[in-house]
PABA-963649 format. One line per 5 residues: for each residue x, y, z of C-alpha. Coordinates in steps of 0.2 Angstrom, whole numbers, plus 2048, in hexadecimal, padded with zeros to 3 digits. Each point is the difference from the previous one (the first is absolute). Layout:
BEGIN
X,Y,Z | ...
end
This chain:
BEGIN
D69,C31,639 | 801,812,800 | 7FE,80D,80B | 7F0,808,7FB | 7F9,7EF,7FE
804,7FB,813 | 7FB,811,805 | 7ED,7FB,7F8 | 801,7EF,80B | 804,808,80F
7EE,80B,7FF | 7F9,7EF,7F8 | 7FC,808,7EE | 80E,7F6,7F4 | 801,7FC,7F0
7FE,7EE,803 | 7ED,807,808 | 7FB,808,7F1 | 803,7F3,7F2 | 7F2,7F8,7F9
7FA,7ED,802 | 80C,7F3,7F4 | 7FA,7FF,7ED | 7FF,7EC,7FD | 806,7FC,7EE
802,7EF,801 | 800,7EF,80B | 808,7EF,7FD | 804,7F2,80B | 80D,808,80E
801,810,7F6 | 7F5,811,804 | 805,80E,7F4 | 7F9,812,804 | 805,80F,7F6
80D,805,80E | 807,7F0,804 | 800,7ED,7FE | 7FE,7F3,80F | 804,7EC,802
7F3,7F8,80A | 801,7EF,809 | 7F5,7F6,80F | 809,7FC,810 | 7FB,7ED,805
7FA,7FF,813 | 80F,7FC,809 | 7F8,7F1,80F | 809,809,80F | 7F1,800,80D
806,7F0,80A | 812,802,7F9 | 80E,800,80F | 80A,80F,803 | 80D,7F9,7FA
7F9,7FE,7ED | 7F8,812,7FF | 80F,808,805 | 80A,7F5,7F3 | 7F1,805,7F3
802,810,806 | 814,802,7FE | 7FC,7F8,7EE | 7F4,80E,7FD | 80B,80E,802
80F,7F9,7F7 | 7F5,7FD,7F1 | 7F8,811,800 | 812,809,802 | 806,7F6,7F0
7F1,802,7F5 | 7F5,80E,806 | 810,80D,803 | 7FB,813,7FE | 7F1,7FA,7F5
7EE,808,803 | 7F6,7F2,806 | 7EC,800,805 | 7F8,7F2,809 | 7EC,7FC,802
7F9,7F4,80D | 7EF,800,7F9 | 7F0,7F3,801 | 7F6,7F8,7F5 | 7F2,7F0,803
800,7F1,7FD | 7F3,7FA,7F6 | 7F6,7EF,7FB | 800,801,7EF | 815,800,801
7FE,7F3,809 | 7F6,7F7,7F5 | 80C,805,7F2 | 80F,7FA,809 | 7FA,7EF,803
7F9,7FE,7EE | 806,7EF,7F9 | 805,7FA,812 | 7EF,7F5,803 | 7F7,7F3,7F6
7F7,7F4,80A | 7EF,803,805 | 7F5,810,801 | 813,80A,804 | 7F8,811,7F7
7F3,800,80E | 80F,7FC,80F | 80A,80D,7F8 | 7F0,80C,800 | 7FE,7FB,812
813,805,805 | 7FF,812,7F5 | 7EF,805,807 | 807,7FD,811 | 80F,80B,7FC
7F6,80E,7F9 | 7F7,801,810 | 80E,801,80B | 807,80E,7F6 | 813,7FD,802
80B,80E,7FE | 80F,7FA,7F6 | 812,80C,800 | 809,806,7F2 | 811,807,804
807,80B,7EF | 812,809,7FF | 801,80C,7F2 | 810,804,7FA | 806,80E,7F6
808,7FD,7F1 | 804,80F,7F5 | 7F8,815,7FF | 7FA,801,7EF | 7FF,813,801
805,80D,80C | 7F3,805,80E | 801,811,7FA | 7FE,7FC,7EE | 7F3,7F3,803
7F4,80C,808 | 802,810,7F2 | 7FE,7F2,7F3 | 7F0,7F7,807 | 7F8,810,803
805,807,7EC | 7F9,7F0,7FD | 7F1,7FF,807 | 7FC,812,7FA | 802,7FC,7F0
7F7,7EF,801 | 810,7F6,7FC | 805,7F6,80E | 80C,7F1,7FB | 7FA,7F0,808
80E,7F4,7F9 | 810,7F7,7FF | 80D,7FA,7F5 | 800,7ED,7FC | 813,804,802
7FF,807,812 | 7F3,7F5,805 | 80D,7F0,7FB | 80C,80A,80A | 7F8,803,810
7F9,7ED,7FE | 812,7FA,800 | 804,808,80F | 7F0,7FC,80D | 803,7EE,7F9
816,803,808 | 7F6,807,80E | 7F3,7F2,803 | 80F,7F4,800 | 809,808,80E
7F1,802,80A | 7FB,7EF,7FD | 810,7F9,809 | 7FC,80B,810 | 7F6,7FC,810
7F1,808,7F7 | 7FF,7F4,7F3 | 7F9,80E,7F4 | 7F9,7FD,7EF | 7FC,80C,7F2
7ED,806,804 | 7F3,7FE,7F3 | 7FA,80E,7F5 | 7EE,7FD,806 | 806,802,811
809,810,7FE | 7F1,807,7F8 | 7F6,7FA,80E | 80E,809,80B | 7FA,810,7F8
7EE,7FD,7FF | 7FC,7FD,812 | 805,810,805 | 7F6,808,7F4 | 7F0,7F6,802
805,7F5,811 | 7FE,7F0,7F5 | 7F1,805,7F6 | 808,7FA,7EF | 807,7F2,7FC
812,7FF,7F7 | 802,7FE,7EE | 807,7F0,7FE | 80C,802,7EF | 812,7FF,801
803,811,7FC | 7F2,810,804 | 802,810,7F6 | 7F3,80D,7FA | 7EE,7FE,805
804,7F4,80C | 80D,80B,80A | 7F2,80D,800 | 7F4,7F6,808 | 80B,7FA,80E
802,814,805 | 7EE,807,7FD | 7FA,7FF,810 | 7FE,812,80B | 807,801,80F
7FE,810,80D | 80B,806,80E | 7FB,807,80E | 80C,807,810 | 801,7EE,808
7F8,7F2,7F4 | 7FB,7FF,7EC | 7EE,7FC,7F9 | 803,7F4,7F2 | 7F0,7FF,7F5
7FA,7F2,7F4 | 7F9,802,7EE | 7EF,808,807 | 805,80F,809 | 7FE,7F3,811
80D,7FE,80E | 809,7F0,7FD | 80C,803,810 | 807,80C,80C | 814,7FE,803
80D,808,80C | 811,800,7FB | 80B,7FE,812 | 814,804,802 | 808,7F8,80B
80A,80F,807 | 80A,7FA,810 | 807,7EF,804 | 80B,7FA,810 | 811,802,801
800,7EE,800 | 7F5,7F0,7FB | 800,7EE,801 | 7FD,7F3,7F6 | 7F8,7F2,802
7F5,80D,809 | 7FA,812,7FF | 80C,805,7F2 | 7F5,7F5,7F3 | 7F6,810,7FC
7FC,7FB,7F0 | 7FC,7EC,800 | 7F4,804,80F | 7F4,80B,7F3 | 7F4,7EF,800
7FF,803,814 | 7F7,80F,802 | 7F0,801,807 | 7F2,80A,804 | 7F1,800,80C
7ED,800,7F9 | 7EF,808,808 | 7FE,7EE,805 | 812,7FF,809 | 807,7F2,7F4
810,7FF,7F9 | 801,806,7ED | 80F,7FE,7F3 | 805,810,7FB | 808,7FF,7ED
80F,80B,800 | 80C,801,7F1 | 812,807,7FF | 80B,80C,7F3 | 810,801,805
80B,80C,7F4 | 813,7FA,807 | 812,801,7F7 | 810,7F5,808 | 80C,809,801
812,7FD,7F9 | 80F,802,80C | 805,80F,7F5 | 7EE,808,803 | 800,7FC,810
80E,805,805 | 7FE,810,7F7 | 7EF,802,80A | 809,7FD,810 | 80D,80D,7FD
7F1,80C,7FC | 7F6,7FD,80F | 811,802,80A | 807,80E,7FB | 7ED,809,800
801,7FB,813 | 80F,807,802 | 7FE,811,7F9 | 7EF,800,80C | 80A,7FB,80F
80D,80F,7FC | 7F2,80C,7FC | 7F6,7FB,811 | 811,802,808 | 800,813,7FC
7EF,803,805 | 7F4,7FB,80F | 7F9,7F0,7F9 | 80A,7F5,80A | 7EF,7F4,805
805,7F9,7ED | 812,7FF,800 | 7FF,7F0,809 | 7F6,7F9,7F2 | 80A,807,7F3
80F,7F8,809 | 7F7,7EF,7FF | 7FC,800,7F1 | 813,805,7F9 | 806,7F1,80C
7F2,7F4,7F7 | 806,802,7F0 | 811,7FE,802 | 7FB,7F0,805 | 7F4,7FD,7F3
811,805,7F4 | 80A,7F4,809 | 7F4,7F0,7FF | 7FE,803,7ED | 811,800,7FD
806,7F2,80C | 7EF,7F4,802 | 7F9,803,7F1 | 7F1,809,805 | 7F2,804,7F4
7F4,80E,802 | 7ED,802,7F9 | 7F8,80F,7FC | 7EC,7FD,801 | 7EF,809,7FF
7F2,7F4,808 | 7ED,804,7FC | 7F2,7F5,805 | 7F1,802,7F8 | 7ED,7FB,807
7F2,800,7F7 | 7ED,7FD,806 | 7ED,801,7F8 | 7FD,80F,80D | 807,80E,807
7FD,7FB,811 | 808,7EF,7FD | 80E,809,7F9 | 803,807,811 | 7FD,7F1,80A
80D,7F6,7F4 | 80D,811,802 | 800,801,811 | 802,7E9,802 | 810,806,7F5
805,80D,809 | 7FF,7F7,812 | 808,7F0,7F6 | 80E,808,7FF | 801,80C,80F
7FF,7EE,80A | 813,7FD,7F5 | 808,813,805 | 7FC,805,7EC | 7F7,80F,7FD
7F4,800,7F1 | 7F6,811,7FB | 7F4,804,7F4 | 80A,80B,7F2 | 7F6,812,803
7FD,809,7F1 | 80D,7F2,7F6 | 7F4,7F2,7FD | 7FF,804,7EC | 813,7FF,7FF
803,7F2,80C | 7F3,7F7,7F5 | 808,803,7F0 | 810,7FA,809 | 7F8,7EF,802
7FB,7FE,7EB | 80D,7F5,7F7 | 807,80B,7F2 | 801,80F,80F | 80E,806,808
806,807,813 | 7F4,811,803 | 802,804,812 | 812,7FC,804 | 801,807,810
7F5,7F2,809 | 80D,7F3,7FF | 80E,7F8,809 | 811,7FB,800 | 806,7EF,80A
80A,7F2,7FF | 7FB,7F2,7F3 | 7FB,7F2,80D | 7F3,80C,807 | 7F8,803,7EF
800,7ED,7FB | 7FD,7FA,813 | 7EC,808,7FB | 800,7EE,7F6 | 7F3,806,7F3
805,7F0,7F7 | 7FE,7F5,812 | 7F1,7F8,806 | 7F7,7EF,7FD | 803,7F5,7EF
7FD,7EE,7FF | 7F6,7F1,7F7 | 802,7FB,7ED | 802,80B,7F2 | 7F1,7F8,7F7
7F2,7F2,805 | 7F0,802,80C | 7FE,80C,80E | 800,7F6,812 | 7FE,812,80A
808,80F,801 | 80E,809,80B | 800,809,810 | 80F,808,801 | 804,812,7FB
7FC,7FD,7ED | 7EE,7F8,7FF | 7FF,7F5,7EE | 7F9,7F1,7FC | 80C,7ED,805
801,7F4,7F1 | 803,7EE,804 | 800,7F1,7F4 | 804,7F0,809 | 805,7F6,7EF
80B,80D,7FB | 810,7FA,806 | 800,7F4,7F1 | 7FF,80C,7F3 | 80D,80A,809
80F,7F2,800 | 7FD,803,814 | 7FC,7F5,80E | 7EE,7FE,802 | 7FA,7FD,815
7F5,80D,807 | 7FE,7FF,813 | 7F1,807,80B | 804,800,813 | 7F8,807,80F
7F4,7FC,80C | 7EE,7F9,7FF | 7F3,80A,7FC | 809,811,7F8 | 7FD,7FC,7EC
80E,7F5,7FB | 7F8,7F1,7F8 | 7F3,80C,7F8 | 80E,80B,7F7 | 806,7ED,7FA
7F0,7FC,7FB | 7FE,80E,7F5 | 811,7FE,7F8 | 7FB,7EF,7FE | 7F1,809,7F7
809,809,7F4 | 80A,7F3,7FA | 7F2,7F5,7FD | 7F7,80F,7F7 | 810,800,7F5
7FE,7EF,7FA | 80C,7F5,80C | 7FE,7F0,809 | 7FC,805,814 | 7FF,7F2,80C
7FE,806,813 | 804,7F3,80C | 7F3,803,80E | 804,7F8,811 | 7F7,809,80A
7EF,7FF,7F6 | 7FF,814,7FF | 801,804,7F1 | 7F2,7FC,7F4 | 7FC,811,800
80C,806,7F0 | 7F9,7F2,7F7 | 7F0,808,802 | 806,810,7F9 | 809,7F7,7F0
7EE,7F8,7FD | 7F7,811,801 | 80C,807,7F3 | 800,7F1,7F4 | 811,7F8,805
800,7EB,7FE | 801,7FD,814 | 7FC,7F1,80C | 801,7FC,813 | 807,7EE,801
7FE,7FA,811 | 80C,7F1,800 | 7F4,7F4,809 | 7FA,7ED,7FF | 7F6,804,7F1
811,802,7F6 | 807,7F2,805 | 812,7FD,7F9 | 801,810,7FD | 810,803,806
807,7EF,7FC | 812,804,7FA | 7FE,7F1,7F2 | 7F2,808,7F9 | 806,812,800
815,7FE,7FB | 808,7F7,7F0 | 804,7EF,804 | 811,801,802 | 7FE,80D,80C
7F3,7F5,809 | 80A,7F3,801 | 80A,809,80C | 7F4,80B,808 | 7F0,7F4,804
808,7F3,80A | 808,80F,80C | 7EC,807,800 | 7FA,7EE,808 | 80E,7FD,80A
7FB,80F,809 | 7EE,7FB,803 | 808,7F0,80A | 802,800,812 | 814,801,805
800,7ED,805 | 7FD,7FA,7EE | 80A,80B,7F4 | 80E,7F6,803 | 7F8,7F1,7F9
7F7,80A,7F2 | 80D,806,7F6 | 802,7F1,7F5 | 7F0,7FC,7FD | 7F6,811,7FE
80E,803,7F2 | 7FF,7F0,7F9 | 7EB,803,7FF | 803,811,7FA | 80C,7F8,7F1
7F1,7F2,7FB | 7F2,80E,802 | 808,80C,7F6 | 7FF,7F3,7F1 | 7EE,801,7FF
7F7,80A,7F5 | 7F8,80C,80D | 80C,7FE,811 | 7FC,80A,80E | 805,7FD,814
7F0,7F7,803 | 806,7F4,7F6 | 813,7FC,809 | 7F4,7FF,80F | 7F6,7F2,7F8
80F,7F7,7FA | 807,801,811 | 7F0,7F8,80A | 7FE,7F2,7F0 | 815,7FC,804
804,7EE,806 | 80B,808,80E | 7F7,802,811 | 80C,810,802 | 7FC,807,7F1
7EE,7FC,802 | 7FF,80C,812 | 809,80C,7F7 | 7F2,801,7F2 | 7F3,800,80E
806,80C,809 | 801,80D,7F2 | 7EF,7F8,7FA | 7F9,806,813 | 808,810,800
7FA,806,7ED | 7EF,7FC,803 | 7FE,80F,80C | 7F9,80E,7F8 | 811,80B,7FD
80C,7EE,7FE | 7F3,7FE,7F0 | 807,80E,7F6 | 812,7FA,803 | 7FD,7EE,7FC
7EF,7FC,7FD | 7F7,7F8,7F3 | 7FF,80D,7F2 | 7F1,806,7FE | 802,805,7ED
7FD,813,804 | 80D,80E,7FC | 801,80B,80E | 80F,809,7FD | 801,80A,7EE
80C,809,7F6 | 7F7,80D,7F7 | 804,812,800 | 7F6,808,80F | 7FF,7FE,812
7FD,7F1,809 | 7FE,7FF,813 | 806,7EF,807 | 7FA,7FE,812 | 805,7F3,80C
7F4,800,810 | 806,7F5,80E | 812,7FF,7F9 | 80A,7FE,811 | 815,804,7FD
80C,7F9,80D | 809,80D,80B | 813,804,7F8 | 807,7FA,811 | 7F7,7EE,800
809,7F2,7F8 | 7F8,7F7,7F2 | 800,7F0,80A | 7F4,809,80E | 7F3,806,7F2
7F0,7FA,805 | 7F5,7FA,7F2 | 7F5,810,7FB | 813,808,800 | 805,7F2,7F4
7F1,801,7F7 | 802,813,7FF | 814,800,7FA | 7FA,7F4,7F1 | 7F3,80A,7F8
809,80F,803 | 80F,7F8,7F6 | 7F4,7F9,7F0 | 7F9,812,7FF | 811,809,7FF
804,7F2,7F6 | 7F1,806,7F3 | 807,812,803 | 812,7FC,7FC | 7FB,7F4,7F0
7F4,80E,7F9 | 80E,80E,801 | 80D,7F5,7F8 | 7F7,7F7,7F2 | 808,806,7EF
7F1,803,7F7 | 7FA,80C,80C | 811,80A,801 | 7F8,80F,7F7 | 7F4,800,80B
7FF,80D,811 | 7FD,7F8,80D | 7FD,806,813 | 800,7F7,810 | 7F9,809,80D
801,7F5,813 | 7F8,80A,80E | 807,7FE,811 | 811,7F8,7FB | 805,7FE,811
7F7,7EF,7FE | 80A,7FB,7F2 | 811,807,807 | 7FF,7F4,80F | 7FF,7F0,7F4
80E,7FA,7F7 | 7F6,7FC,7F0 | 7FA,812,803 | 810,80A,802 | 808,7F6,7EF
7F0,804,7F5 | 803,812,805 | 812,800,7FD | 7FD,7F7,7ED | 7F3,80A,7FD
80A,810,804 | 810,7FB,7F9 | 7FA,7F9,7EE | 7F1,80C,7FE | 808,80B,7F4
805,7F2,7F3 | 7EE,7F9,803 | 7F6,80E,7FD | 7F9,7FF,813 | 7FE,80C,80E
7FD,7FC,812 | 7F5,80B,809 | 801,7FD,814 | 7F6,806,80F | 80A,7FF,812
7FF,804,812 | 811,7F8,804 | 80D,80A,7F6 | 80E,7F8,80E | 7FD,7F0,7F6
802,808,7EF | 810,804,805 | 804,7EF,803 | 7FE,7FA,7EF | 80F,80B,7F7
7FA,7FA,7EE | 7F0,807,803 | 806,811,805 | 80C,801,7F0 | 7F3,7FF,7F7
7F3,80B,808 | 7FF,811,7F4 | 7F2,808,806 | 7F9,801,813 | 7F0,807,80A
803,802,810 | 7F3,805,80D | 801,800,814 | 807,7F4,80B | 804,802,813
80D,7F5,807 | 812,806,800 | 804,7EE,7F6 | 7F5,803,7F1 | 801,812,800
813,7FF,7FE | 800,7F1,7F4 | 7F2,80C,7F6 | 80B,80E,7FF | 810,7F5,7FA
7F3,7FA,7F1 | 7FC,812,7FF | 813,806,7FE | 7FD,80D,80D | 80B,802,810
7F9,7F7,811 | 7FF,813,809 | 7F2,807,80B | 7F9,80B,7F2 | 7FD,7EF,7F5
7FB,7F6,80D | 7F2,80C,805 | 7FC,802,7ED | 7FD,7EC,7FE | 7F8,800,80F
7F3,80F,7FE | 7FE,7FD,7EC | 7EF,7FB,802 | 7F9,80A,80F | 7F3,80E,7FA
807,814,805 | 7F5,7FE,80F | 809,7F1,807 | 7F2,7F7,803 | 7F9,7F8,7F0
80A,7F6,7F1 | 804,807,7F0 | 7FD,7F0,7F6 | 80B,7FE,7F2 | 80C,80D,804
812,7F8,7FF | 812,803,7FB | 806,7FB,7EE | 80E,7FA,7FB | 801,7FE,7EC
80D,7F7,7F3 | 80B,811,800 | 802,7FE,814 | 7F7,810,800 | 7F7,802,812
7EF,80B,802 | 7F0,7FF,80B | 7F1,7FA,7F5 | 7ED,7FE,802 | 7F8,7F2,7F8
7F2,804,7F7 | 7F0,7F5,7FD | 7F7,806,7EF | 7F0,800,807 | 7F1,7FE,80D
7FB,7F1,7F5 | 812,7F6,800 | 803,805,811 | 7ED,7F8,805 | 807,7EF,7F4
80F,7FE,809 | 7F7,801,813 | 7F9,7EE,805 | 7F8,7FB,80F | 804,7F2,808
7EC,7FA,7FD | 800,806,7EE | 811,7F0,7FE | 7F3,7F4,805 | 7F1,804,7F8
803,7FC,7EF | 7F5,7F7,7F5 | 80C,7F2,7F9 | 806,802,7EE | 808,7F5,7F2
813,7FC,801 | 809,802,7F1 | 7FB,7F0,7F5 | 80B,7F4,7F6 | 808,800,7F4
80A,811,800 | 807,804,7EF | 80D,80C,800 | 802,810,7F8 | 80B,801,7F1
80D,80C,807 | 807,806,7ED | 7ED,805,7FC | 7FE,811,7FA | 7FC,80C,80E
7EC,804,7FB | 800,7EB,7FD | 805,7FF,812 | 7F5,80C,806 | 7F0,7F9,7FA
806,7EF,806 | 7FF,804,812 | 7F7,80D,802 | 7EC,7FF,803 | 7F6,80E,7FA
7F4,807,80E | 7F0,7FA,7F5 | 80B,7ED,803 | 803,805,813 | 7EE,803,803
7FB,7F0,7F6 | 80C,7F6,80A | 7FA,806,80E | 7F0,7FB,7FC | 805,7EE,7FA
80B,7FD,80F | 7FE,7ED,805 | 804,7F9,80F | 80A,7F0,805 | 800,7F4,80D
810,7FB,809 | 80A,7F1,7FC | 7FB,7F0,809 | 80A,7FB,80D | 80D,7F0,7FD
7FD,7F2,805 | 806,7F8,810 | 802,7EF,7FC | 812,7FA,7FD | 803,7F7,7F1
808,7EE,802 | 811,7FE,7FC | 805,7FE,7ED | 80F,7FF,7F6 | 7F8,809,7F3
7F6,80E,808 | 7F1,806,7F6 | 7FB,812,800 | 7F3,806,80E | 7EF,7FA,800
7F4,808,7F7 | 7F7,807,80F | 810,808,804 | 804,80A,7F0 | 7EF,803,7FB
800,813,7FA | 7F2,80B,80C | 7F0,802,7F7 | 7FB,80F,7F8 | 7EB,807,7FE
7F8,80F,7FA | 7FA,80C,80E | 7F3,80D,7FE | 806,810,7F9 | 807,80B,80A
7FB,812,803 | 80D,80A,7F7 | 808,80E,80D | 807,811,7FB | 80F,7FB,804
809,7F1,7FB | 807,7F5,80E | 812,7F8,7FE | 7FD,7EB,800 | 802,7F8,80E
801,7EE,804 | 7F6,7F6,80B | 805,7FC,812 | 802,7ED,806 | 7EF,7F9,803
7F4,80D,7FB | 7F1,7FB,7FC | 7FC,801,7EB | 7EF,805,7F8 | 7FD,7F0,7F7
800,7EE,804 | 80E,7F5,7F9 | 7FD,7F4,7F2 | 809,7EF,805 | 805,7F3,7F2
800,80B,7F1 | 80B,80B,7F7 | 800,811,804 | 7F8,80D,7F4 | 808,80D,7FA
7FD,811,7FF | 80B,80B,7F3 | 808,80D,80B | 7FD,813,7FC | 80C,80C,7FC
803,806,811 | 801,7EF,806 | 80E,7FB,7F5 | 80C,80E,804 | 7FC,7FE,812
7F5,812,803 | 7EE,7FA,803 | 7F6,809,80A | 7F8,7F9,810 | 7ED,800,7FE
7F5,809,80B | 7F9,7FB,811 | 7EE,7F8,7FC | 7F6,80E,809 | 808,80C,7F6
80D,807,80C | 812,803,7F7 | 80A,7F5,809 | 80F,807,7F5 | 80F,805,80F
810,809,800 | 810,801,806 | 803,803,812 | 812,801,804 | 807,80F,807
7F0,80A,800 | 803,80B,7F0 | 7FB,810,800 | 802,810,7F9 | 810,80D,803
7F7,80C,80A | 7F3,7F3,80A | 80A,7F9,80E | 7FA,7F4,80E | 7FF,80A,811
805,7F3,80E | 7F6,809,80C | 7F0,7FF,7F9 | 7F2,7F4,805 | 803,7EE,7FD
7ED,7FB,7FC | 7FF,80E,7F3 | 811,7FD,7F8 | 7FA,7EE,7FD | 7F0,806,7FA
805,80B,7F6 | 80E,7F5,7F7 | 7F6,7F0,7FE | 7ED,804,800 | 7F7,7F1,804
7F3,7FB,7F4 | 7ED,7FB,803 | 806,7ED,7FA | 80E,801,80F | 7F7,805,80E
7F3,7F1,7FD | 810,7F3,7FE | 804,7F9,811 | 811,7FC,803 | 809,80F,7F9
80F,806,809 | 800,813,803 | 810,80B,7F9 | 80A,809,80B | 80A,80D,7F8
end
């Protein structure tokens, strides 16, 4: 720099300040060309650092400093941190083709409407790197002035120059992509958006073409900006003020900055808050523009020497005069410069020269002043001085434009590289799948959507297990159900094993959007539904069915029963329609008294309600289906033994429960492993999985599905309150790809959860787990807030978000509504498997009911009488046992019922409880009248008929009280008021005696 330029800068009128705005010539992918220079532009990926350990952050910071010194040494660079906005239309475009079942367009639109409602900001970090000067600055200025005067301004770039610049962009991009920033070339439309938003503050959409020149460039910079002393006014095309903007300079930093901590002065941009007139906190949108240069060792040594020599001359001059008060500061400067030079030579210290600016915008002047005060106060708390550039607003704003240059060099700093890159401009929160459905949003320092696809593991060649962990009532089951809904809309077979009987609401949501669904209660009505001889292929059933029957027997009969049970099973398999009930009949008809005793003991047990599901006479009903859709399999009354108890000590109800569970799990394993279904996506959901991990069968089932899920295209979604029990299943732990952690309290469970998250078991992380579901006021629950670990082992805080209030209501089920349902028709045989090789359109038409068909099915719904209990008479011994009497095998009779009144919302199909009265008397002695099932009945999505009195009895899920992110339950609220708000009583409820009052 010439002496004249130094003097001009000293008085604030340097040549750089007087240069005209940049004239754009061309924009291409990763390239911005002006009349004076050419720049490469890249987008930097957000690093997930919010929950990183100090060691992880230190390693990443060292890698960034090293990469910058190697790649960006002595290059003029421009860093921009700007904010866009997530839109619903962008979300719909991103999931195009992902969904295929039901009214999936309405489901995607529901989420898109929620995204638009949240107006969620989206951070972009862009890095511009100077490639070359196209003309000397003075020549460019004179030439531009003459061209403007003559009307012959040049707006073109040669193809040869463009190709040369493009090659340099690609080379630099390959280098930056391998760094911790994971940079990639900025598309042309993003670069044009960076320019136009400064001129119009987001009012103009970026042109979507690969190379932007000519008139398109003119439109990008056609705005009108008028500078004032402490702000700028940006006008729209109608001459109205579109925005007020102030450019702030960061003029002073403390000598030392801590990171993690106050040293992260660029990462904290999203944390700045202001107070509105009502006393509420509001977010302040602050953008950053930093021009910097990483100094090479040669340049750094030269700069240090120049500073030391200047200080030395000042010290000598002061020694001759009377300015002795400044001599100490000058001496200190000399000493520091000597140490810095020694560090540069010995330890590889690198320096950065940077000029940070902050841009704040608002719709009104009053709001702008409020926001500026908030920014100044935010950084003052960190020891950093921020001030508006008085009478420098024009030049400071032009500095922020891509393609411009440094104009106010005297408002800059020279510091160690760690102090600059310790600002963590690329740090924040980033987690989840790159594509797929959105399940919520980030709550860290960089807001954004969180995408999660429960069925994505197999397609990626990865493991397929997802785990939701935490205390009851925090939202984990709701989150699991939302993931299952997204998978069902995508065409997967999604069975949900509901051991507690309170997850029926997810089926109500599926029915609302036309997804094939049913709630299947495994009760006496489905006698033989969990019979392994009917579920498994012959070879597997020959081994598994006797084991299931032996499990039902009391311990004192098992020793003598093994051989007879195996022999009877072999004989029964040869029959046309083998069943465990047939095996029992053969045992009862044996000539051996011991064998008959075994048969009678089994018959007495399976004649109970739940026992008949395991080995009772086949009812002829197909309760379990393999159609794509969402199927909730409920087992009310299932009692499982404790893990500490030995099988010999199990009670009869515990033996029946284990046998029923074994049959249901065998059905799931068989379905997921069937060869003809290998190409179909399958997502098995098991809430409250700690009930399974306590049993050998459950643990084996989880281990099997987790290990072979990728090969079978099967994914496992688990929900549990007991992470310690999960750690005892190493085969399952190895297959976990995604984990959602909600709050826990005990030390053992918290530490087990941290081990699964891969975070250290230290007080800060333990406190985080305990308080993740506690709202800011400390007295209410933040439902759905959790810690997520994705398939790439990234960890961040996430808010699970329900798309709409309507979906939340459907997922909320009261205890009363579960027992107030009208009975509806179960899935009727015969079941015809769809062609797994059919075209997509043909497949969809075969299984998807149209809304009109659903309404017709609802109007034509039929009720069905429960099956007759088996006869109590013991058959006489016979060497050739005959099939059971007709009275025992008589299928349930079916009779037409009065047409149901259609309800506004189709409810999921529910099965009749044992002993529930039917709507019409049975016909005896004649074959049942068969009715052609409707489309909705065939696929299992027949809605429940409305109540006779016209009240809509469709119910919704109650589990975990799902509510929106801004809605919390105040634990100190009045109990009665809470119950009344969450579970409003109807007139019918008030008139019905015997109702139990719900207690929150």
